[in-house]
MARDOLUM-583990 format. One record per residue (C-alpha): residue number from 1; residue in three letters; x, y, z. Coordinates in nm, 3 decimals. Layout:
BEGIN
   n res      xx      yy      zz
 NUM Ala       X       Y       Z
...
% end
This chain:
BEGIN
   n res      xx      yy      zz
   1 Met  -1.563   0.800   4.564
   2 Leu  -1.858   0.566   4.609
   3 Asn  -2.117   0.838   4.539
   4 Glu  -1.940   0.945   4.219
   5 Leu  -1.910   0.583   4.107
   6 Lys  -2.280   0.527   4.176
   7 Glu  -2.372   0.836   3.975
   8 Gln  -2.173   0.718   3.673
   9 Leu  -2.296   0.360   3.695
  10 Gly  -2.652   0.494   3.698
  11 Lys  -2.582   0.636   3.351
  12 Leu  -2.396   0.330   3.221
  13 Thr  -2.602   0.039   3.355
  14 Arg  -2.964  -0.065   3.393
  15 Pro  -3.131  -0.298   3.646
  16 Gly  -3.088  -0.655   3.529
  17 Asp  -2.754  -0.589   3.353
  18 Arg  -2.469  -0.835   3.389
  19 Val  -2.150  -0.645   3.474
  20 Val  -1.808  -0.810   3.448
  21 Cys  -1.529  -0.619   3.626
  22 Ala  -1.184  -0.647   3.467
  23 Val  -0.945  -0.701   3.760
  24 Ser  -0.567  -0.700   3.745
  25 Gly  -0.528  -0.689   4.123
  26 Gly  -0.390  -0.335   4.115
  27 Ala  -0.530  -0.046   4.318
  28 Asp  -0.765   0.094   4.051
  29 Ser  -0.925  -0.236   3.954
  30 Met  -0.962  -0.351   4.315
  31 Ala  -1.134  -0.022   4.401
  32 Leu  -1.372  -0.066   4.108
  33 Leu  -1.445  -0.429   4.201
  34 Trp  -1.519  -0.338   4.562
  35 Gly  -1.731  -0.039   4.458
  36 Leu  -1.934  -0.258   4.220
  37 Tyr  -1.972  -0.516   4.494
  38 Leu  -2.114  -0.254   4.732
  39 Leu  -2.349  -0.104   4.472
  40 Arg  -2.471  -0.418   4.295
  41 Glu  -2.794  -0.454   4.493
  42 Asp  -2.881  -0.082   4.494
  43 Leu  -2.840  -0.059   4.116
  44 Gly  -2.981  -0.404   4.041
  45 Phe  -2.701  -0.556   3.833
  46 Thr  -2.531  -0.894   3.872
  47 Leu  -2.155  -0.886   3.926
  48 Ser  -1.872  -1.111   3.817
  49 Ala  -1.499  -1.051   3.764
  50 Ala  -1.240  -1.133   3.500
  51 His  -0.862  -1.161   3.526
  52 Phe  -0.619  -1.205   3.237
  53 Asn  -0.274  -1.351   3.301
  54 His  -0.037  -1.213   3.035
  55 Arg   0.245  -1.440   3.157
  56 Leu   0.489  -1.153   3.110
  57 Arg   0.639  -1.154   3.461
  58 Gly   0.665  -1.525   3.535
  59 Val   0.598  -1.611   3.900
  60 Glu   0.477  -1.257   3.969
  61 Ser   0.203  -1.290   3.705
  62 Asp   0.088  -1.618   3.858
  63 Ser   0.093  -1.456   4.202
  64 Asp  -0.137  -1.178   4.073
  65 Glu  -0.382  -1.438   3.946
  66 His  -0.373  -1.621   4.281
  67 Phe  -0.441  -1.294   4.468
  68 Val  -0.747  -1.213   4.254
  69 Arg  -0.878  -1.571   4.287
  70 Glu  -0.852  -1.560   4.667
  71 Phe  -1.027  -1.222   4.693
  72 Cys  -1.315  -1.329   4.467
  73 Asp  -1.353  -1.658   4.654
  74 Arg  -1.367  -1.470   4.984
  75 Phe  -1.663  -1.258   4.870
  76 Asp  -1.825  -1.521   4.650
  77 Ile  -1.769  -1.322   4.328
  78 Gln  -1.776  -1.536   4.014
  79 Leu  -1.438  -1.509   3.840
  80 Tyr  -1.333  -1.576   3.480
  81 Val  -0.963  -1.626   3.417
  82 Gly  -0.786  -1.615   3.080
  83 Ser  -0.420  -1.636   2.985
  84 Ala  -0.186  -1.624   2.688
  85 Asp   0.182  -1.607   2.603
  86 Val   0.188  -1.248   2.475
  87 Lys   0.459  -1.155   2.227
  88 Pro   0.537  -0.808   2.086
  89 Gly   0.355  -0.720   1.765
  90 Lys   0.406  -0.437   1.516
  91 Lys   0.294  -0.182   1.776
  92 Gly   0.501  -0.322   2.061
  93 Leu   0.452  -0.538   2.368
  94 Glu   0.212  -0.306   2.552
  95 Ala  -0.028  -0.295   2.255
  96 Ala  -0.006  -0.672   2.206
  97 Ala  -0.090  -0.730   2.574
  98 Arg  -0.386  -0.493   2.553
  99 Glu  -0.521  -0.665   2.240
 100 Ala  -0.492  -1.010   2.402
 101 Arg  -0.665  -0.887   2.718
 102 Tyr  -0.958  -0.728   2.534
 103 Ala  -0.994  -1.029   2.306
 104 Phe  -1.049  -1.238   2.620
 105 Leu  -1.286  -0.985   2.782
 106 Asn  -1.498  -0.963   2.468
 107 Thr  -1.577  -1.335   2.493
 108 Leu  -1.749  -1.297   2.829
 109 Gly  -2.069  -1.117   2.734
 110 Gly  -2.248  -0.855   2.944
 111 Lys  -2.100  -0.512   3.014
 112 Ile  -1.725  -0.512   3.078
 113 Ala  -1.623  -0.251   3.338
 114 Thr  -1.261  -0.134   3.335
 115 Ala  -1.096   0.080   3.602
 116 His  -0.960   0.370   3.395
 117 Thr  -0.939   0.679   3.615
 118 Ala  -0.916   1.052   3.551
 119 Asp  -0.537   1.017   3.586
 120 Asp  -0.533   0.747   3.317
 121 Asn  -0.740   0.970   3.092
 122 Ala  -0.506   1.266   3.142
 123 Glu  -0.204   1.046   3.070
 124 Thr  -0.369   0.918   2.753
 125 Val  -0.435   1.273   2.630
 126 Leu  -0.070   1.366   2.696
 127 Met   0.047   1.052   2.513
 128 His  -0.160   1.152   2.211
 129 Leu  -0.020   1.505   2.224
 130 Val   0.335   1.370   2.229
 131 Arg   0.269   1.147   1.928
 132 Gly   0.058   1.402   1.741
 133 Thr  -0.320   1.398   1.735
 134 Gly  -0.645   1.572   1.646
 135 Leu  -0.975   1.625   1.821
 136 Lys  -1.042   1.251   1.843
 137 Gly  -0.713   1.188   2.024
 138 Leu  -0.771   1.479   2.260
 139 Gly  -1.096   1.307   2.358
 140 Gly  -0.890   1.053   2.549
 141 Ile  -1.055   0.733   2.673
 142 Ala  -1.415   0.668   2.570
 143 Pro  -1.661   0.626   2.862
 144 Val  -1.842   0.365   2.651
 145 Asn  -1.700   0.158   2.368
 146 Gly  -1.934  -0.119   2.263
 147 Ala  -1.970  -0.351   2.564
 148 Leu  -1.692  -0.169   2.753
 149 Ile  -1.787   0.082   3.022
 150 Arg  -1.547   0.304   3.218
 151 Pro  -1.731   0.441   3.522
 152 Met  -1.422   0.583   3.698
 153 Leu  -1.311   0.850   3.448
 154 Asn  -1.422   1.122   3.692
 155 Ile  -1.237   0.960   3.984
 156 Thr  -0.871   1.033   4.060
 157 Arg  -0.599   0.799   4.179
 158 Arg  -0.591   0.987   4.512
 159 Gln  -0.960   0.908   4.563
 160 Val  -0.893   0.543   4.478
 161 Glu  -0.621   0.518   4.742
 162 Ala  -0.840   0.683   5.007
 163 Phe  -1.129   0.448   4.920
 164 Leu  -0.910   0.139   4.956
 165 Asp  -0.777   0.263   5.289
 166 Glu  -1.129   0.335   5.416
 167 Tyr  -1.248  -0.021   5.347
 168 His  -0.913  -0.194   5.414
 169 Ile  -0.912  -0.348   5.065
 170 Pro  -0.580  -0.505   4.967
 171 His  -0.418  -0.464   4.628
 172 Ile  -0.094  -0.559   4.456
 173 Glu   0.168  -0.349   4.277
 174 Asp   0.272  -0.444   3.924
 175 Ser   0.653  -0.419   3.919
 176 Ser   0.647  -0.317   3.552
 177 Asn   0.466   0.005   3.653
 178 Ala   0.775   0.117   3.844
 179 Gly   1.001   0.126   3.538
 180 Asp   1.011   0.378   3.256
 181 Ala   1.019   0.136   2.962
 182 Phe   0.675   0.251   2.840
 183 Leu   0.575   0.603   2.739
 184 Arg   0.276   0.600   2.975
 185 Asn   0.506   0.528   3.270
 186 Arg   0.743   0.810   3.174
 187 Ile   0.451   1.052   3.154
 188 Arg   0.315   0.925   3.486
 189 His   0.646   0.945   3.671
 190 Arg   0.808   1.252   3.519
 191 Ile   0.555   1.481   3.349
 192 Met   0.235   1.446   3.554
 193 Pro   0.404   1.544   3.884
 194 Leu   0.544   1.861   3.723
 195 Leu   0.205   1.963   3.586
 196 Gln   0.024   1.871   3.908
 197 Ala   0.265   2.097   4.097
 198 Glu   0.118   2.381   3.890
 199 Asn  -0.239   2.258   3.935
 200 Pro  -0.322   1.971   4.174
 201 Arg  -0.653   1.921   3.991
 202 Leu  -0.480   1.858   3.659
 203 Ala  -0.610   1.501   3.617
 204 Glu  -0.974   1.601   3.683
 205 Asn  -0.948   1.906   3.455
 206 Val  -0.786   1.721   3.163
 207 Ser  -1.026   1.429   3.192
 208 Ala  -1.326   1.666   3.198
 209 Met  -1.186   1.850   2.895
 210 Ala  -1.143   1.520   2.711
 211 Gln  -1.503   1.423   2.776
 212 Arg  -1.625   1.761   2.647
 213 Leu  -1.412   1.725   2.334
 214 Arg  -1.559   1.380   2.276
 215 Lys  -1.901   1.544   2.253
 216 Asp  -1.764   1.796   2.001
 217 Glu  -1.615   1.512   1.798
 218 Gln  -1.948   1.328   1.805
 219 Ala  -2.131   1.639   1.678
 220 Leu  -1.884   1.679   1.390
 221 Ala  -1.907   1.308   1.308
 222 Glu  -2.287   1.340   1.282
 223 Met  -2.247   1.638   1.049
 224 Ala  -2.012   1.428   0.834
 225 Asp  -2.254   1.136   0.803
 226 Tyr  -2.353   1.043   0.446
 227 Glu  -2.528   0.774   0.242
 228 Gln  -2.296   0.838  -0.052
 229 Leu  -1.980   1.047  -0.046
 230 Pro  -2.077   1.388  -0.190
 231 Ala  -1.952   1.501  -0.529
 232 Val  -1.618   1.682  -0.547
 233 Ala  -1.788   2.020  -0.601
 234 Gln  -1.987   1.970  -0.279
 235 Leu  -1.685   1.845  -0.084
 236 Lys  -1.498   2.164  -0.172
 237 Gln  -1.774   2.376  -0.016
 238 Leu  -1.781   2.191   0.317
 239 Ala  -1.611   2.309   0.634
 240 Pro  -1.265   2.145   0.651
 241 Ala  -1.349   1.966   0.978
 242 Val  -1.654   1.802   0.819
 243 Arg  -1.483   1.726   0.488
 244 Ser  -1.184   1.559   0.654
 245 Arg  -1.412   1.332   0.855
 246 Met  -1.604   1.234   0.543
 247 Leu  -1.279   1.149   0.366
 248 Glu  -1.154   0.952   0.667
 249 Arg  -1.473   0.745   0.665
 250 Phe  -1.451   0.698   0.286
 251 Leu  -1.095   0.565   0.319
 252 Lys  -1.194   0.327   0.600
 253 Glu  -1.489   0.195   0.401
 254 Asn  -1.260   0.122   0.110
 255 Gly  -0.983  -0.070   0.281
 256 Val  -0.756   0.186   0.451
 257 Arg  -0.782   0.044   0.803
 258 Glu  -0.631   0.330   1.004
 259 Pro  -0.617   0.653   0.801
 260 Glu  -0.366   0.897   0.945
 261 Ala  -0.360   1.275   0.900
 262 Gln  -0.126   1.242   0.600
 263 His  -0.367   1.002   0.427
 264 Ile  -0.665   1.233   0.480
 265 Ala  -0.457   1.524   0.347
 266 Leu  -0.371   1.315   0.040
 267 Ala  -0.740   1.245  -0.021
 268 Glu  -0.810   1.618   0.011
 269 Ser  -0.543   1.688  -0.250
 270 Leu  -0.745   1.475  -0.494
 271 Val  -1.056   1.680  -0.418
 272 Phe  -0.875   2.007  -0.495
 273 Ser  -0.660   1.874  -0.780
 274 Ser  -0.685   2.057  -1.113
 275 Lys  -0.663   1.718  -1.285
 276 Pro  -1.007   1.553  -1.319
 277 Ser  -0.846   1.207  -1.333
 278 Ala  -0.589   1.250  -1.054
 279 Trp  -0.514   0.947  -0.840
 280 Ala  -0.315   0.848  -0.532
 281 Glu  -0.206   0.530  -0.358
 282 Phe  -0.295   0.456   0.007
 283 Pro  -0.198   0.186   0.260
 284 Gly  -0.343  -0.160   0.202
 285 Gly  -0.291  -0.144  -0.173
 286 Val  -0.584   0.099  -0.212
 287 Thr  -0.578   0.344  -0.502
 288 Val  -0.827   0.632  -0.503
 289 Cys  -0.889   0.834  -0.817
 290 Arg  -1.089   1.134  -0.927
 291 Asn  -1.353   1.042  -1.181
 292 Tyr  -1.419   1.405  -1.267
 293 Asp  -1.672   1.501  -0.997
 294 Arg  -1.646   1.182  -0.792
 295 Leu  -1.385   1.006  -0.580
 296 Glu  -1.369   0.635  -0.656
 297 Val  -1.154   0.339  -0.565
 298 Leu  -0.951   0.234  -0.864
 299 Ser  -1.008  -0.119  -0.983
 300 Lys  -0.684  -0.291  -1.062
 301 Glu  -0.764  -0.398  -1.419
 302 Ala  -0.475  -0.466  -1.653
 303 Pro  -0.452  -0.280  -1.986
 304 Leu  -0.612  -0.457  -2.280
 305 Gly  -0.359  -0.676  -2.460
 306 Thr  -0.299  -0.692  -2.835
 307 Tyr  -0.488  -0.964  -3.026
 308 Thr  -0.503  -1.046  -3.399
 309 Leu  -0.855  -1.052  -3.541
 310 Pro  -0.964  -1.346  -3.759
 311 Glu  -1.058  -1.275  -4.121
 312 Asn  -1.394  -1.436  -4.052
 313 Gly  -1.502  -1.559  -3.706
 314 Val  -1.522  -1.470  -3.341
 315 Leu  -1.245  -1.361  -3.105
 316 Glu  -1.312  -1.397  -2.731
 317 Ile  -1.078  -1.193  -2.509
 318 Pro  -1.111  -1.095  -2.140
 319 Gly  -1.417  -0.872  -2.113
 320 Trp  -1.496  -0.868  -2.486
 321 Arg  -1.648  -1.066  -2.774
 322 Ile  -1.545  -0.946  -3.119
 323 Ser  -1.699  -1.095  -3.435
 324 Val  -1.568  -1.045  -3.792
 325 Ser  -1.773  -1.135  -4.098
 326 Pro  -1.823  -1.031  -4.463
 327 Ala  -2.043  -0.719  -4.472
 328 Gln  -2.390  -0.757  -4.623
 329 Glu  -2.451  -0.385  -4.596
 330 Ile  -2.257  -0.082  -4.481
 331 Ile  -2.326  -0.011  -4.112
 332 Asn  -2.118   0.214  -3.888
 333 Thr  -2.213   0.274  -3.526
 334 Gln  -2.027   0.310  -3.196
 335 Asp  -1.972  -0.066  -3.181
 336 Val  -2.007  -0.182  -3.545
 337 Phe  -1.744  -0.086  -3.805
 338 Thr  -1.769  -0.166  -4.179
 339 Val  -1.417  -0.129  -4.317
 340 Gln  -1.170  -0.252  -4.578
 341 Pro  -0.857  -0.338  -4.371
 342 Lys  -0.503  -0.334  -4.505
 343 Gly  -0.277  -0.609  -4.378
 344 Lys  -0.309  -0.758  -4.029
 345 Thr  -0.603  -0.632  -3.819
 346 Val  -0.567  -0.621  -3.441
 347 Val  -0.758  -0.515  -3.132
 348 Arg  -0.556  -0.335  -2.865
 349 Cys  -0.565  -0.050  -2.613
 350 Arg  -0.503   0.314  -2.702
 351 Cys  -0.147   0.403  -2.793
 352 Ser   0.026   0.738  -2.774
 353 Gly  -0.045   0.939  -3.088
 354 Asp  -0.363   0.752  -3.188
 355 Ala  -0.602   0.987  -3.365
 356 Ile  -0.941   0.939  -3.528
 357 Lys  -1.134   1.144  -3.785
 358 Leu  -1.499   1.199  -3.695
 359 Pro  -1.767   1.415  -3.860
 360 Ala  -1.667   1.702  -3.627
 361 Gly  -1.299   1.673  -3.717
 362 Thr  -0.985   1.483  -3.619
 363 Lys  -0.896   1.434  -3.253
 364 Thr  -0.645   1.228  -3.064
 365 Val  -0.808   0.935  -2.888
 366 Lys  -0.665   1.059  -2.557
 367 Lys  -0.834   1.400  -2.600
 368 Leu  -1.154   1.230  -2.708
 369 Phe  -1.161   1.019  -2.391
 370 Ile  -1.096   1.328  -2.181
 371 Asp  -1.376   1.522  -2.353
 372 Arg  -1.612   1.232  -2.292
 373 Lys  -1.506   1.220  -1.925
 374 Ile  -1.393   0.860  -1.939
 375 Pro  -1.189   0.797  -1.620
 376 Ala  -0.817   0.754  -1.682
 377 His  -0.812   0.409  -1.521
 378 Gln  -1.076   0.284  -1.769
 379 Arg  -0.916   0.416  -2.086
 380 Leu  -0.669   0.130  -2.131
 381 Gln  -0.951  -0.128  -2.130
 382 Ile  -1.137   0.031  -2.424
 383 Pro  -1.077  -0.165  -2.751
 384 Val  -0.914   0.012  -3.043
 385 Ile  -0.918  -0.161  -3.386
 386 Ser  -0.624  -0.094  -3.617
 387 Asp  -0.447  -0.242  -3.920
 388 Asp  -0.118  -0.188  -4.101
 389 Ala  -0.241   0.149  -4.230
 390 Gly  -0.350   0.286  -3.892
 391 Leu  -0.656   0.319  -3.675
 392 Leu  -0.991   0.178  -3.798
 393 Gly  -1.220   0.257  -3.507
 394 Val  -1.264   0.290  -3.133
 395 Tyr  -1.533   0.115  -2.929
 396 Gly  -1.795   0.359  -2.801
 397 Val  -1.678   0.623  -3.050
 398 Gly  -1.713   0.478  -3.398
 399 Ala  -1.510   0.411  -3.713
 400 Asp  -1.253   0.650  -3.854
 401 Gln  -1.429   0.847  -4.131
 402 Thr  -1.135   0.800  -4.369
 403 Arg  -1.135   0.420  -4.324
 404 Thr  -1.503   0.329  -4.353
 405 Ala  -1.602   0.130  -4.661
 406 Ser  -1.807   0.311  -4.923
 407 Thr  -1.867   0.004  -5.137
 408 Leu  -1.876  -0.373  -5.088
 409 Pro  -1.694  -0.608  -5.050
 410 Ala  -1.590  -0.514  -4.699
 411 Ile  -1.579  -0.673  -4.358
 412 Gln  -1.791  -0.593  -4.059
 413 Ile  -1.645  -0.585  -3.708
 414 Arg  -1.881  -0.604  -3.409
 415 Leu  -1.765  -0.543  -3.053
 416 Gln  -1.961  -0.658  -2.748
 417 Lys  -1.882  -0.651  -2.379
 418 Ser  -1.881  -0.994  -2.219
 419 Arg  -1.913  -1.094  -1.855
% end
């Protein structure tokens, strides 16, 4: 075991590194600590240890801490100890304990070495298979994850036990590992022995496969890298494996913390939708929409309200400044309307059935927005001016040809965006 550990540490550390070994007191972590202790001078790193007391097993947890303290004192290994009262979270007690432990380890600096073995890696792959996974899940445990290093992924539990026996290194047994409350324990106690009866090298083979698949995943992730998410037309042409990774990244960047397969499939449905303004809701209150040839995150703007225009003056409403004054000359543009209103004049959002006559003919406002490729989520913020007789004009489009003034007196309505 020592030669294999040395080979892996040579890839994961450099002379002068500070390595902190995470130690529970169990067989795997004690083997790693002793191996690091033996190799520290050859490889030129400084060694310390860290123990986290989860306080989940009362006196037994305190006894584990005492055991690790005594061992480190005996060999003059600097030890950091953390503790917390861990309570189950949304993902259960095991996940909460893991999060608390890593939160502590991440405060220590240096490279944090954990004692995950080939058996642990194989169990992790099987857990992912049971729950449903893709290539990333089949990659098992990462050899490196930020400051975390796992130099024992090529070493089996049998090798660990032989190593401890060879050097007469003591270890403790966690009583919770004997039960079947957790999925990992059930896989370890029931499934792994059955598979190892078929192939005694199962753990090594599965762990090696996982590490190969991690390289495949990395290659696909590099192919899916982008500065800006490609246009819909380009996304359609990509290989599905690359496209799905791009969409997963896009969702993460826009607030979907842990996109699952169903969320990526939903994003793909937007890409291939026949509706250029299709949209879908995702976890975290995120709404993604098609803006014709682009995927965008929908801003949650409320529809424009209905406001009465003054006969002469300025109306300030959210996002807009609208001025009304007697016309000195007849001007009609996309944002200036010279009209002779009938009755009360209001500004509002588009309503069903609104239509406007332009030089090219009469069109519904909805169809006009579609033709101009205005995203659906923006259409209800565009001001429409109407009176008792109907529609007078639409911002960005112009005045209705049947309602523009041909002679004075008339009023002039000017619309401006405001910040």
